[in-house]
N, C-alpha and C positions, 0 to 999 in steps of 0.2 A: 946366725940369727938375725933378720933383717932389722935396720935401725929403727924404724916406727914400734915393731914390737918390743926391742927393748925398751923403747919411751914408754911404752902401755904397762909393763911390767914395772918399771921404776915408778910410774904413777900410782899403781896400784897398791905397790908396798909404801909408799908413802902415805898415801891415803889409810890404808890399813892401820899404819903403825908410825904416827909421824915422830916419835920420839927416838924410835930404835933402828929405823931403816933409811937413815940418812936424807936426803933432799933430792927431788926429782930436779936435778941440775938443766934439764931442757925447758922447763916451764918456770915463768913467774913464781915467785913465793907467794905475793898476796893471792893469786889467783889458786893454787894448790890449796891455800888456807881455806879459802870460800868451800871446796869440794871436801875437806876434811871436816868442817863443822857441819854441812849439808848431810852428807853421809851419816855420820855419828848420830846428827840430831834426828835424822828420819829413821834410823833404827831405834834408837831409845822411844821416839813417840810410838812407834809400831809394838813394840815389846810390852810397853806401859799398857797399851790397849788390850792387850791379849792377857797379862798378869796384873792387874790393877793393884789385887791387895798385897801379893810380893812384892811390887815395887813400893809401895808405902811402907811396909815393913822393913825395908831395907833402906829406905828413906834418900833425901835429896843429895845425901855426900856418897852415899855406899851404891845406889843403884846404878848410878852413872859408871861407876868401876866393874861393875859386873858386866854391864852391856858392851862396853870397850874391852872387856877381857873377852867376851864372846865374838865381839868383831875382827879382833886381833888373830887367835888362835883356832876358831873354828873353821873347819873345811867344809863347807855344807855340801851335801850329795843330793841334795834336788836344787834346779835350778829356779824352782816356780816361787812365788813370793808368798803365796799362801802355806807353802810349808815351813815358812820362818820359824813359826812357833814349836814345831817338833824338831827342828834343827835346833833350837835352844834348848829343848828338853834334853836332847842328846848330848850336847855341852856340859849343861847340870851334871847329867849322870856320868860321864868319860872324863871330862877334862877341866872342870871347875875347881878351883883350890875353895873347898868350904870349910877350912878348919875354923874360919870365925862364923859360919852360916848358922842360922836356928835350925835345931835339929828335924823339923818338919818341912823345911824347905824344899825339898824334892816332891814331896806327896802333895804340898799345897801347889806347886808348879804344874805338876800332872794334873791336878782336877781343875786348875783354870786352863790349861790347854785343852783338856777333854769338851769343856763347853764350848769351845771354839769350834773342835773338831766335829762333834754332833751337829752345830750350827750349818756346817758347810758342807757334811756329808751327802752325797746324793743319794735317794731312797732307791733300792733295787727292784721294788714293786709297789704297786698301790695296796695303801694300807685301808682297812674298814674296821669301822668300831665293832666289836663282838656283840651279837643282838642276843645270843642265847648260850650262855658259858657251859650248860651240861652236854648239849649235843654238837657245838662246834669245834672244829680244829682251830688251834691258834699256836702262835709262835711270840718269841720276843721280838718287838720291833727292831728293825736293821736300823733305825735312827736312836737306838736306845742302847746304853752300855751300862752293865752292872760292874763296878769296883769295890773295891775293900782298901782301907788305909790304917795304920796303928794310930792315927791321930784325927781329931773330928776336924777336917780341912774345912768344911763348910760353915765353921764357926768363928775360925781363925780371923782374928783383926788384929790391929795395931794395939788395942787395949786387951787382946786376949792370945798369948802365944803360950801354950804347953811346952815344957821343957823337957817331958818325958813320955814315953809311948803310954798309950792307953788301950782300953779293950777296942777291939776291932771296930771299926766304922763302916758299913755297908751302905752305898748310895748306888742310886740308879740315875744316871743323867741320861733326859730323853728329849725328843721334840714332839710335842703333843700335836693334837689333830690342827690346831691353827698355827702351826710350825713355830711356836715359841721354845726356846731351850727351857728346861725346868729340872729340877732335881727332887729326887725323894729318899730319905733316910728309912732304910728297912731293918728288920732285925736278921739274926743270923737263920731261922728257920725260912723265912721267905725269901731269903739269899739263895738257900739251899733248894728251895722249891724253884725259882727261878732259873737257876743252873740247870736244872734237871728239864726246863722248858728249852733253854738256849741250845743246849746240847741234844735235842730230839729224842731224850729218852721217854718223855710223857709230853705229848700235844694235847690230850683231850683231858676233860676234868677227871673222868672214872680213873685214867690210868695215873694221872697225877697223884689223886687221893690213894691209890693202891700203892704205889712209890713211897709216898711220904709216910702213910701208916706204917709201913714196914720199918722204917727209920726211927720214927716216934711211936712205939707200942705203950708209952708210960702215959698216952694221952688219950682219952674215949674217943671211939670211931665217931659218935655224935658231936663232940666238940670239936674233932679235928675238921669235920665234914664242915661244920657252920663256919668254923674260922677261915677253912679254906676259901670258901665261896665267897665270904665277905670279901676277904683281901683280895682274892682273884678280879672278883667285881670291881674292886678299886681300881687296880691296875688296868684293868680294860677301858674303863671310863676315861682315863686320863691319856690312853694310849700307848701305856708301856708293853702290856701284850694284844696282838692285835690278829684280825683275820687278814691272813695273805691271799690277796687276788693275782 
């Protein structure tokens, strides 16, 4: 190994873990300290921006410890800065020592990451609003994602931190026609309906009504048709289901 390569490795190890990796003897300690502070502060600022609620819940003492642990032990698989948040999710899932973490931490982190993911996702086709729900073919927008969690993650704050799993919360995180990221809480029936759309099992109103009717025979046909039409119209209006061009 060339000398300059060894210097780079020593420098990187010292930046990543100044307490356990020794000192970078080829560079002045004061200069190295500047980079150590710069790197960890930038990392913390970036992650706090993506995970603001999680950061507040951990607090000013514990959040920097989590960030530093991520910085020290996680080996990122992507070189792109835009993938930093997903790398953090991988760290929380696979490497983080969570013995003192709140029980919802990973679900909340995923939800906050998903908002960023939807915000920066490149649409693969032109979306247009559905004009006639009963005659048009529709799909789940490719800048929308349906998720479920055992905690109401969209309601969690510093003052509301559930300590036990609850009934499943179904959410759709999506980008509306004005390119703003939004979320919508839905019930289990609508989640099932959207799953049929997303999996291309039924992408017309008549086909969807037929599938839902088979699974909900206890609901009258008229009630089911009217309810489905109302909810799908609401989803079409905000851009969760769209006409694909």
